N, C-alpha and C positions, 0 to 999 in steps of 0.2 A: 363807435357805436359806445353804448353804455355797457355792454359786456366787456369790451376790449379795455374800456377804461377801469373798470374794476381789476382785471385781470393784471394790467398793468402795475397797478398800485399792490396787488397780493405778492406779483414776482419778484419785487423787489427785496422780500425777505425767505422768498420758497421758491425752488426752481419748479418751472412748467415743463410739461412734458405733453405736446402736442400727438392727439392719435386721430388718422385719415380714417381711411376706410376698412385698416387691419388686414391688408394684403402684403404687407411685408414677407420675407422669405427668411428674415433674421429674426431672433428673439431678442428682444431689449430689456434691459433691465430698467427698473423703475428709479432705485437710489433714494428713495424717499421724496423724490418729485410728485407732485401733484397732476394726475393725467388730464387732460382738457382734451373732451371728445368731441372732434369736428364733423362728423358723419350726418348730423341731424340738418344742418345748414349750409356747409360748405362740402357740395357735392357735385357743382355745375360743371361744365366745360365751356370755359372765358372766351376763346377764340382759337379758332385753327388756320395756318396758311400754308394751303398743300405745297403750294410750289417752293417752300423755305422748308417742308416737313417739320413743322415746329407746332405745338399745343400748347395751349397756357391751362393749366385747369386746376381746380381747388384741390385742397387735400385729401378728401375723401372720395373724389371721383373713382368711379371703379369701371 
């Protein structure tokens, strides 16, 4: 996508920190990185394999 291409070019010189749903129990430091907010677009359950007890989800899934 156009956004990921721009982020790739930007990340060559600046660290990026992806933020998902904000549900982590750990406080994370940014250390000069740019925070990329994923919650608006990356919040789907992609697939579920009940037998294997596996789920593939995007980073902001709650």
